[in-house]
Backbone atoms as SQL, in Angstrom:
CREATE TABLE atoms (id INTEGER PRIMARY KEY, chain TEXT, resi INTEGER, resn TEXT, atom TEXT, x REAL, y REAL, z REAL);
INSERT INTO atoms VALUES
  (1, 'A', 1, 'MET', 'N', 15.176, 16.415, -25.287),
  (2, 'A', 1, 'MET', 'CA', 13.773, 16.254, -24.955),
  (3, 'A', 1, 'MET', 'C', 13.642, 15.369, -23.714),
  (4, 'A', 2, 'ILE', 'N', 12.715, 15.725, -22.873),
  (5, 'A', 2, 'ILE', 'CA', 12.488, 14.955, -21.650),
  (6, 'A', 2, 'ILE', 'C', 11.563, 13.784, -21.978),
  (7, 'A', 3, 'THR', 'N', 12.027, 12.589, -21.660),
  (8, 'A', 3, 'THR', 'CA', 11.244, 11.392, -21.960),
  (9, 'A', 3, 'THR', 'C', 10.529, 10.898, -20.698),
  (10, 'A', 4, 'LEU', 'N', 9.754, 9.854, -20.887),
  (11, 'A', 4, 'LEU', 'CA', 9.036, 9.252, -19.760),
  (12, 'A', 4, 'LEU', 'C', 10.005, 8.702, -18.714),
  (13, 'A', 5, 'THR', 'N', 11.135, 8.217, -19.162),
  (14, 'A', 5, 'THR', 'CA', 12.122, 7.672, -18.234),
  (15, 'A', 5, 'THR', 'C', 12.627, 8.735, -17.267),
  (16, 'A', 6, 'HIS', 'N', 12.823, 9.953, -17.743),
  (17, 'A', 6, 'HIS', 'CA', 13.267, 11.038, -16.865),
  (18, 'A', 6, 'HIS', 'C', 12.247, 11.298, -15.760),
  (19, 'A', 7, 'PHE', 'N', 10.981, 11.341, -16.148),
  (20, 'A', 7, 'PHE', 'CA', 9.924, 11.548, -15.158),
  (21, 'A', 7, 'PHE', 'C', 9.911, 10.428, -14.122),
  (22, 'A', 8, 'LEU', 'N', 10.056, 9.190, -14.583),
  (23, 'A', 8, 'LEU', 'CA', 9.997, 8.045, -13.681),
  (24, 'A', 8, 'LEU', 'C', 11.200, 8.004, -12.744),
  (25, 'A', 9, 'VAL', 'N', 12.373, 8.416, -13.221),
  (26, 'A', 9, 'VAL', 'CA', 13.554, 8.443, -12.359),
  (27, 'A', 9, 'VAL', 'C', 13.394, 9.503, -11.277),
  (28, 'A', 10, 'VAL', 'N', 12.923, 10.694, -11.656),
  (29, 'A', 10, 'VAL', 'CA', 12.701, 11.748, -10.660),
  (30, 'A', 10, 'VAL', 'C', 11.638, 11.319, -9.658),
  (31, 'A', 11, 'SER', 'N', 10.578, 10.690, -10.141),
  (32, 'A', 11, 'SER', 'CA', 9.517, 10.216, -9.262),
  (33, 'A', 11, 'SER', 'C', 10.031, 9.148, -8.301),
  (34, 'A', 12, 'ALA', 'N', 10.864, 8.247, -8.789),
  (35, 'A', 12, 'ALA', 'CA', 11.426, 7.210, -7.919),
  (36, 'A', 12, 'ALA', 'C', 12.338, 7.817, -6.855),
  (37, 'A', 13, 'CYS', 'N', 13.108, 8.844, -7.227),
  (38, 'A', 13, 'CYS', 'CA', 13.972, 9.518, -6.240),
  (39, 'A', 13, 'CYS', 'C', 13.141, 10.206, -5.164),
  (40, 'A', 14, 'ILE', 'N', 12.081, 10.895, -5.571),
  (41, 'A', 14, 'ILE', 'CA', 11.212, 11.576, -4.607),
  (42, 'A', 14, 'ILE', 'C', 10.545, 10.553, -3.693),
  (43, 'A', 15, 'PHE', 'N', 10.095, 9.444, -4.263),
  (44, 'A', 15, 'PHE', 'CA', 9.465, 8.406, -3.454),
  (45, 'A', 15, 'PHE', 'C', 10.445, 7.825, -2.443),
  (46, 'A', 16, 'CYS', 'N', 11.686, 7.589, -2.857),
  (47, 'A', 16, 'CYS', 'CA', 12.684, 7.039, -1.938),
  (48, 'A', 16, 'CYS', 'C', 13.014, 8.015, -0.815),
  (49, 'A', 17, 'ILE', 'N', 13.067, 9.307, -1.121),
  (50, 'A', 17, 'ILE', 'CA', 13.305, 10.310, -0.083),
  (51, 'A', 17, 'ILE', 'C', 12.145, 10.307, 0.921),
  (52, 'A', 18, 'GLY', 'N', 10.924, 10.224, 0.411),
  (53, 'A', 18, 'GLY', 'CA', 9.758, 10.166, 1.286),
  (54, 'A', 18, 'GLY', 'C', 9.734, 8.907, 2.133),
  (55, 'A', 19, 'LEU', 'N', 10.099, 7.788, 1.537),
  (56, 'A', 19, 'LEU', 'CA', 10.146, 6.532, 2.288),
  (57, 'A', 19, 'LEU', 'C', 11.200, 6.585, 3.387),
  (58, 'A', 20, 'TYR', 'N', 12.350, 7.167, 3.081),
  (59, 'A', 20, 'TYR', 'CA', 13.383, 7.322, 4.100),
  (60, 'A', 20, 'TYR', 'C', 12.894, 8.223, 5.235),
  (61, 'A', 21, 'ALA', 'N', 12.183, 9.296, 4.883),
  (62, 'A', 21, 'ALA', 'CA', 11.666, 10.202, 5.914),
  (63, 'A', 21, 'ALA', 'C', 10.669, 9.488, 6.816),
  (64, 'A', 22, 'VAL', 'N', 9.855, 8.622, 6.258),
  (65, 'A', 22, 'VAL', 'CA', 8.876, 7.888, 7.070),
  (66, 'A', 22, 'VAL', 'C', 9.569, 6.869, 7.965),
  (67, 'A', 23, 'LEU', 'N', 10.552, 6.163, 7.434),
  (68, 'A', 23, 'LEU', 'CA', 11.174, 5.085, 8.195),
  (69, 'A', 23, 'LEU', 'C', 12.218, 5.568, 9.194),
  (70, 'A', 24, 'ALA', 'N', 12.877, 6.688, 8.931),
  (71, 'A', 24, 'ALA', 'CA', 14.000, 7.096, 9.765),
  (72, 'A', 24, 'ALA', 'C', 13.654, 8.166, 10.794),
  (73, 'A', 25, 'LYS', 'N', 12.647, 8.958, 10.554),
  (74, 'A', 25, 'LYS', 'CA', 12.372, 10.089, 11.437),
  (75, 'A', 25, 'LYS', 'C', 11.567, 9.647, 12.645),
  (76, 'A', 26, 'ARG', 'N', 11.768, 10.356, 13.724),
  (77, 'A', 26, 'ARG', 'CA', 11.040, 10.082, 14.959),
  (78, 'A', 26, 'ARG', 'C', 10.001, 11.147, 15.250),
  (79, 'A', 27, 'ASN', 'N', 9.950, 12.182, 14.440),
  (80, 'A', 27, 'ASN', 'CA', 9.010, 13.273, 14.624),
  (81, 'A', 27, 'ASN', 'C', 7.778, 13.019, 13.750),
  (82, 'A', 28, 'THR', 'N', 6.616, 13.189, 14.300),
  (83, 'A', 28, 'THR', 'CA', 5.388, 12.894, 13.577),
  (84, 'A', 28, 'THR', 'C', 5.183, 13.827, 12.387),
  (85, 'A', 29, 'ILE', 'N', 5.577, 15.073, 12.526),
  (86, 'A', 29, 'ILE', 'CA', 5.431, 16.017, 11.416),
  (87, 'A', 29, 'ILE', 'C', 6.294, 15.568, 10.236),
  (88, 'A', 30, 'MET', 'N', 7.500, 15.130, 10.513),
  (89, 'A', 30, 'MET', 'CA', 8.374, 14.673, 9.429),
  (90, 'A', 30, 'MET', 'C', 7.848, 13.383, 8.789),
  (91, 'A', 31, 'ILE', 'N', 7.160, 12.567, 9.557),
  (92, 'A', 31, 'ILE', 'CA', 6.532, 11.378, 8.975),
  (93, 'A', 31, 'ILE', 'C', 5.434, 11.791, 8.003),
  (94, 'A', 32, 'LEU', 'N', 4.639, 12.795, 8.374),
  (95, 'A', 32, 'LEU', 'CA', 3.611, 13.302, 7.456),
  (96, 'A', 32, 'LEU', 'C', 4.227, 13.913, 6.203),
  (97, 'A', 33, 'VAL', 'N', 5.338, 14.614, 6.350),
  (98, 'A', 33, 'VAL', 'CA', 6.022, 15.187, 5.188),
  (99, 'A', 33, 'VAL', 'C', 6.512, 14.070, 4.265),
  (100, 'A', 34, 'GLY', 'N', 7.033, 12.995, 4.840),
  (101, 'A', 34, 'GLY', 'CA', 7.469, 11.857, 4.036),
  (102, 'A', 34, 'GLY', 'C', 6.324, 11.205, 3.284),
  (103, 'A', 35, 'ILE', 'N', 5.177, 11.085, 3.935),
  (104, 'A', 35, 'ILE', 'CA', 3.999, 10.522, 3.262),
  (105, 'A', 35, 'ILE', 'C', 3.564, 11.425, 2.118),
  (106, 'A', 36, 'GLU', 'N', 3.614, 12.724, 2.337),
  (107, 'A', 36, 'GLU', 'CA', 3.257, 13.662, 1.271),
  (108, 'A', 36, 'GLU', 'C', 4.229, 13.577, 0.094),
  (109, 'A', 37, 'LEU', 'N', 5.505, 13.378, 0.382),
  (110, 'A', 37, 'LEU', 'CA', 6.469, 13.214, -0.703),
  (111, 'A', 37, 'LEU', 'C', 6.162, 11.960, -1.521),
  (112, 'A', 38, 'MET', 'N', 5.779, 10.882, -0.851),
  (113, 'A', 38, 'MET', 'CA', 5.435, 9.664, -1.585),
  (114, 'A', 38, 'MET', 'C', 4.179, 9.869, -2.431),
  (115, 'A', 39, 'ILE', 'N', 3.205, 10.587, -1.900),
  (116, 'A', 39, 'ILE', 'CA', 1.993, 10.875, -2.679),
  (117, 'A', 39, 'ILE', 'C', 2.326, 11.760, -3.875),
  (118, 'A', 40, 'ASN', 'N', 3.207, 12.745, -3.681),
  (119, 'A', 40, 'ASN', 'CA', 3.601, 13.610, -4.792),
  (120, 'A', 40, 'ASN', 'C', 4.357, 12.843, -5.867),
  (121, 'A', 41, 'ALA', 'N', 5.135, 11.843, -5.474),
  (122, 'A', 41, 'ALA', 'CA', 5.812, 11.001, -6.467),
  (123, 'A', 41, 'ALA', 'C', 4.787, 10.233, -7.302),
  (124, 'A', 42, 'ALA', 'N', 3.745, 9.739, -6.658),
  (125, 'A', 42, 'ALA', 'CA', 2.692, 9.040, -7.406),
  (126, 'A', 42, 'ALA', 'C', 1.955, 10.006, -8.331),
  (127, 'A', 43, 'ILE', 'N', 1.722, 11.228, -7.876),
  (128, 'A', 43, 'ILE', 'CA', 1.058, 12.226, -8.719),
  (129, 'A', 43, 'ILE', 'C', 1.923, 12.555, -9.937),
  (130, 'A', 44, 'LEU', 'N', 3.234, 12.654, -9.731),
  (131, 'A', 44, 'LEU', 'CA', 4.134, 12.899, -10.854),
  (132, 'A', 44, 'LEU', 'C', 4.060, 11.766, -11.869),
  (133, 'A', 45, 'ASN', 'N', 3.931, 10.527, -11.396),
  (134, 'A', 45, 'ASN', 'CA', 3.752, 9.399, -12.314),
  (135, 'A', 45, 'ASN', 'C', 2.441, 9.522, -13.089),
  (136, 'A', 46, 'PHE', 'N', 1.361, 9.902, -12.417),
  (137, 'A', 46, 'PHE', 'CA', 0.082, 10.076, -13.113),
  (138, 'A', 46, 'PHE', 'C', 0.204, 11.108, -14.220),
  (139, 'A', 47, 'VAL', 'N', 0.822, 12.232, -13.926),
  (140, 'A', 47, 'VAL', 'CA', 0.951, 13.292, -14.922),
  (141, 'A', 47, 'VAL', 'C', 1.874, 12.861, -16.058),
  (142, 'A', 48, 'ALA', 'N', 2.948, 12.157, -15.721),
  (143, 'A', 48, 'ALA', 'CA', 3.883, 11.706, -16.757),
  (144, 'A', 48, 'ALA', 'C', 3.207, 10.723, -17.707),
  (145, 'A', 49, 'PHE', 'N', 2.462, 9.762, -17.157),
  (146, 'A', 49, 'PHE', 'CA', 1.766, 8.825, -18.027),
  (147, 'A', 49, 'PHE', 'C', 0.599, 9.485, -18.742),
  (148, 'A', 50, 'GLY', 'N', -0.017, 10.479, -18.113),
  (149, 'A', 50, 'GLY', 'CA', -1.106, 11.202, -18.762),
  (150, 'A', 50, 'GLY', 'C', -0.643, 12.047, -19.922),
  (151, 'A', 51, 'LYS', 'N', 0.631, 12.417, -19.919),
  (152, 'A', 51, 'LYS', 'CA', 1.175, 13.196, -21.034),
  (153, 'A', 51, 'LYS', 'C', 1.104, 12.404, -22.335),
  (154, 'A', 52, 'TYR', 'N', 1.215, 11.088, -22.235),
  (155, 'A', 52, 'TYR', 'CA', 1.194, 10.241, -23.420),
  (156, 'A', 52, 'TYR', 'C', -0.204, 9.740, -23.771),
  (157, 'A', 53, 'ASP', 'N', -1.196, 10.080, -22.965),
  (158, 'A', 53, 'ASP', 'CA', -2.593, 9.725, -23.249),
  (159, 'A', 53, 'ASP', 'C', -3.284, 10.968, -23.801),
  (160, 'A', 54, 'LYS', 'N', -3.242, 11.136, -25.099),
  (161, 'A', 54, 'LYS', 'CA', -3.752, 12.360, -25.717),
  (162, 'A', 54, 'LYS', 'C', -5.275, 12.385, -25.860),
  (163, 'A', 55, 'VAL', 'N', -5.931, 11.256, -25.667),
  (164, 'A', 55, 'VAL', 'CA', -7.372, 11.194, -25.904),
  (165, 'A', 55, 'VAL', 'C', -8.171, 11.551, -24.655),
  (166, 'A', 56, 'ASN', 'N', -7.920, 10.878, -23.544),
  (167, 'A', 56, 'ASN', 'CA', -8.775, 11.015, -22.368),
  (168, 'A', 56, 'ASN', 'C', -8.180, 11.871, -21.253),
  (169, 'A', 57, 'TYR', 'N', -6.897, 12.147, -21.281),
  (170, 'A', 57, 'TYR', 'CA', -6.211, 12.876, -20.209),
  (171, 'A', 57, 'TYR', 'C', -6.490, 12.230, -18.848),
  (172, 'A', 58, 'GLY', 'N', -6.447, 10.925, -18.794),
  (173, 'A', 58, 'GLY', 'CA', -6.743, 10.198, -17.569),
  (174, 'A', 58, 'GLY', 'C', -5.740, 10.443, -16.467),
  (175, 'A', 59, 'GLY', 'N', -4.467, 10.604, -16.824),
  (176, 'A', 59, 'GLY', 'CA', -3.444, 10.841, -15.813),
  (177, 'A', 59, 'GLY', 'C', -3.646, 12.147, -15.085),
  (178, 'A', 60, 'GLN', 'N', -4.009, 13.195, -15.821),
  (179, 'A', 60, 'GLN', 'CA', -4.238, 14.489, -15.185),
  (180, 'A', 60, 'GLN', 'C', -5.462, 14.464, -14.287),
  (181, 'A', 61, 'VAL', 'N', -6.489, 13.749, -14.692),
  (182, 'A', 61, 'VAL', 'CA', -7.705, 13.650, -13.869),
  (183, 'A', 61, 'VAL', 'C', -7.401, 12.918, -12.563),
  (184, 'A', 62, 'PHE', 'N', -6.680, 11.808, -12.657),
  (185, 'A', 62, 'PHE', 'CA', -6.297, 11.090, -11.442),
  (186, 'A', 62, 'PHE', 'C', -5.378, 11.931, -10.561),
  (187, 'A', 63, 'ALA', 'N', -4.503, 12.718, -11.189),
  (188, 'A', 63, 'ALA', 'CA', -3.602, 13.571, -10.418),
  (189, 'A', 63, 'ALA', 'C', -4.382, 14.618, -9.629),
  (190, 'A', 64, 'ILE', 'N', -5.408, 15.200, -10.220),
  (191, 'A', 64, 'ILE', 'CA', -6.222, 16.196, -9.506),
  (192, 'A', 64, 'ILE', 'C', -6.930, 15.550, -8.320),
  (193, 'A', 65, 'PHE', 'N', -7.488, 14.355, -8.524),
  (194, 'A', 65, 'PHE', 'CA', -8.128, 13.652, -7.409),
  (195, 'A', 65, 'PHE', 'C', -7.112, 13.324, -6.316),
  (196, 'A', 66, 'ALA', 'N', -5.907, 12.918, -6.706),
  (197, 'A', 66, 'ALA', 'CA', -4.884, 12.591, -5.720),
  (198, 'A', 66, 'ALA', 'C', -4.451, 13.826, -4.941),
  (199, 'A', 67, 'ILE', 'N', -4.367, 14.969, -5.601),
  (200, 'A', 67, 'ILE', 'CA', -4.004, 16.208, -4.912),
  (201, 'A', 67, 'ILE', 'C', -5.074, 16.585, -3.895),
  (202, 'A', 68, 'VAL', 'N', -6.327, 16.460, -4.266),
  (203, 'A', 68, 'VAL', 'CA', -7.424, 16.773, -3.334),
  (204, 'A', 68, 'VAL', 'C', -7.408, 15.820, -2.144),
  (205, 'A', 69, 'LEU', 'N', -7.216, 14.537, -2.409),
  (206, 'A', 69, 'LEU', 'CA', -7.167, 13.562, -1.316),
  (207, 'A', 69, 'LEU', 'C', -5.950, 13.778, -0.421),
  (208, 'A', 70, 'ALA', 'N', -4.817, 14.172, -0.997),
  (209, 'A', 70, 'ALA', 'CA', -3.624, 14.442, -0.195),
  (210, 'A', 70, 'ALA', 'C', -3.838, 15.658, 0.707),
  (211, 'A', 71, 'ALA', 'N', -4.501, 16.677, 0.193),
  (212, 'A', 71, 'ALA', 'CA', -4.777, 17.857, 1.022),
  (213, 'A', 71, 'ALA', 'C', -5.716, 17.504, 2.175),
  (214, 'A', 72, 'ALA', 'N', -6.712, 16.683, 1.899),
  (215, 'A', 72, 'ALA', 'CA', -7.617, 16.258, 2.962),
  (216, 'A', 72, 'ALA', 'C', -6.885, 15.393, 3.988),
  (217, 'A', 73, 'ALA', 'N', -5.983, 14.545, 3.527),
  (218, 'A', 73, 'ALA', 'CA', -5.221, 13.691, 4.450),
  (219, 'A', 73, 'ALA', 'C', -4.315, 14.525, 5.347),
  (220, 'A', 74, 'VAL', 'N', -3.736, 15.566, 4.813),
  (221, 'A', 74, 'VAL', 'CA', -2.885, 16.436, 5.631),
  (222, 'A', 74, 'VAL', 'C', -3.717, 17.155, 6.683),
  (223, 'A', 75, 'ALA', 'N', -4.882, 17.626, 6.302),
  (224, 'A', 75, 'ALA', 'CA', -5.738, 18.318, 7.263),
  (225, 'A', 75, 'ALA', 'C', -6.142, 17.390, 8.403),
  (226, 'A', 76, 'VAL', 'N', -6.533, 16.176, 8.075),
  (227, 'A', 76, 'VAL', 'CA', -6.915, 15.209, 9.104),
  (228, 'A', 76, 'VAL', 'C', -5.704, 14.812, 9.945),
  (229, 'A', 77, 'GLY', 'N', -4.563, 14.591, 9.308),
  (230, 'A', 77, 'GLY', 'CA', -3.359, 14.220, 10.037),
  (231, 'A', 77, 'GLY', 'C', -2.905, 15.296, 11.006),
  (232, 'A', 78, 'LEU', 'N', -2.940, 16.550, 10.579),
  (233, 'A', 78, 'LEU', 'CA', -2.548, 17.634, 11.482),
  (234, 'A', 78, 'LEU', 'C', -3.534, 17.783, 12.635),
  (235, 'A', 79, 'ALA', 'N', -4.816, 17.566, 12.382),
  (236, 'A', 79, 'ALA', 'CA', -5.792, 17.620, 13.475),
  (237, 'A', 79, 'ALA', 'C', -5.531, 16.513, 14.492),
  (238, 'A', 80, 'ILE', 'N', -5.195, 15.331, 14.019),
  (239, 'A', 80, 'ILE', 'CA', -4.876, 14.234, 14.937),
  (240, 'A', 80, 'ILE', 'C', -3.616, 14.547, 15.730),
  (241, 'A', 81, 'ILE', 'N', -2.609, 15.090, 15.064),
  (242, 'A', 81, 'ILE', 'CA', -1.361, 15.428, 15.757),
  (243, 'A', 81, 'ILE', 'C', -1.603, 16.488, 16.818),
  (244, 'A', 82, 'LEU', 'N', -2.417, 17.486, 16.523),
  (245, 'A', 82, 'LEU', 'CA', -2.711, 18.525, 17.518),
  (246, 'A', 82, 'LEU', 'C', -3.434, 17.949, 18.727),
  (247, 'A', 83, 'ASN', 'N', -4.378, 17.043, 18.503),
  (248, 'A', 83, 'ASN', 'CA', -5.072, 16.407, 19.633),
  (249, 'A', 83, 'ASN', 'C', -4.141, 15.511, 20.445),
  (250, 'A', 84, 'VAL', 'N', -3.256, 14.800, 19.783),
  (251, 'A', 84, 'VAL', 'CA', -2.287, 13.975, 20.507),
  (252, 'A', 84, 'VAL', 'C', -1.349, 14.860, 21.312),
  (253, 'A', 85, 'TYR', 'N', -0.933, 15.985, 20.757),
  (254, 'A', 85, 'TYR', 'CA', -0.046, 16.887, 21.486),
  (255, 'A', 85, 'TYR', 'C', -0.741, 17.472, 22.718),
  (256, 'A', 86, 'ARG', 'N', -2.008, 17.792, 22.584),
  (257, 'A', 86, 'ARG', 'CA', -2.750, 18.315, 23.738),
  (258, 'A', 86, 'ARG', 'C', -2.839, 17.288, 24.861),
  (259, 'A', 87, 'HIS', 'N', -2.976, 16.042, 24.495),
  (260, 'A', 87, 'HIS', 'CA', -3.147, 14.991, 25.498),
  (261, 'A', 87, 'HIS', 'C', -1.821, 14.527, 26.098),
  (262, 'A', 88, 'PHE', 'N', -0.792, 14.344, 25.278),
  (263, 'A', 88, 'PHE', 'CA', 0.471, 13.765, 25.734),
  (264, 'A', 88, 'PHE', 'C', 1.596, 14.785, 25.871),
  (265, 'A', 89, 'ASN', 'N', 1.414, 16.005, 25.387),
  (266, 'A', 89, 'ASN', 'CA', 2.437, 17.062, 25.385),
  (267, 'A', 89, 'ASN', 'C', 3.697, 16.667, 24.618),
  (268, 'A', 90, 'THR', 'N', 3.560, 15.817, 23.629),
  (269, 'A', 90, 'THR', 'CA', 4.662, 15.445, 22.742),
  (270, 'A', 90, 'THR', 'C', 4.077, 14.959, 21.425),
  (271, 'A', 91, 'ILE', 'N', 4.881, 15.096, 20.362),
  (272, 'A', 91, 'ILE', 'CA', 4.472, 14.520, 19.080),
  (273, 'A', 91, 'ILE', 'C', 5.436, 13.414, 18.655),
  (274, 'A', 92, 'ASN', 'N', 6.284, 12.991, 19.578),
  (275, 'A', 92, 'ASN', 'CA', 7.201, 11.891, 19.314),
  (276, 'A', 92, 'ASN', 'C', 6.423, 10.580, 19.389),
  (277, 'A', 93, 'PRO', 'N', 6.355, 9.816, 18.299),
  (278, 'A', 93, 'PRO', 'CA', 5.555, 8.584, 18.310),
  (279, 'A', 93, 'PRO', 'C', 6.041, 7.536, 19.313),
  (280, 'A', 94, 'GLN', 'N', 7.308, 7.561, 19.683),
  (281, 'A', 94, 'GLN', 'CA', 7.817, 6.565, 20.628),
  (282, 'A', 94, 'GLN', 'C', 7.388, 6.856, 22.050),
  (283, 'A', 95, 'ASN', 'N', 7.026, 8.097, 22.355),
  (284, 'A', 95, 'ASN', 'CA', 6.608, 8.450, 23.717),
  (285, 'A', 95, 'ASN', 'C', 5.117, 8.244, 23.943),
  (286, 'A', 96, 'ILE', 'N', 4.395, 7.910, 22.919),
  (287, 'A', 96, 'ILE', 'CA', 2.942, 7.721, 23.031),
  (288, 'A', 96, 'ILE', 'C', 2.712, 6.218, 23.159),
  (289, 'A', 97, 'HIS', 'N', 2.307, 5.775, 24.335),
  (290, 'A', 97, 'HIS', 'CA', 2.189, 4.342, 24.599),
  (291, 'A', 97, 'HIS', 'C', 0.755, 3.844, 24.544),
  (292, 'A', 98, 'GLU', 'N', -0.197, 4.676, 24.837),
  (293, 'A', 98, 'GLU', 'CA', -1.581, 4.229, 24.826),
  (294, 'A', 98, 'GLU', 'C', -2.458, 5.341, 24.281),
  (295, 'A', 99, 'LEU', 'N', -3.555, 4.957, 23.650),
  (296, 'A', 99, 'LEU', 'CA', -4.462, 5.940, 23.062),
  (297, 'A', 99, 'LEU', 'C', -5.661, 6.219, 23.942),
  (298, 'A', 100, 'LYS', 'N', -5.969, 5.310, 24.880),
  (299, 'A', 100, 'LYS', 'CA', -7.080, 5.535, 25.798),
  (300, 'A', 100, 'LYS', 'C', -6.558, 5.586, 27.219),
  (301, 'A', 101, 'ASP', 'N', -7.266, 6.311, 28.065),
  (302, 'A', 101, 'ASP', 'CA', -6.889, 6.373, 29.481),
  (303, 'A', 101, 'ASP', 'C', -7.450, 5.214, 30.261);
């Protein structure tokens, strides 16, 4: 049987992979992917803890809100990346030195 510990270990591994992607990558798209992995690890924790809350299903409700917020964050992040690419012709964060002309 899968216990809460199994869920938490998988969630911690996913979070660490996402954190490594954010800290080590130089590409903005990969940084967004790392942030999404960290958000998905938190969602997995919500669902895992919600499995043991048989009365209110609070974990599942929070997970749905987190999924909606993550989708909105990706949409906004990709729009920002596209505008930065149009202006600087790169999505490498180290090559972007100023935000205003």
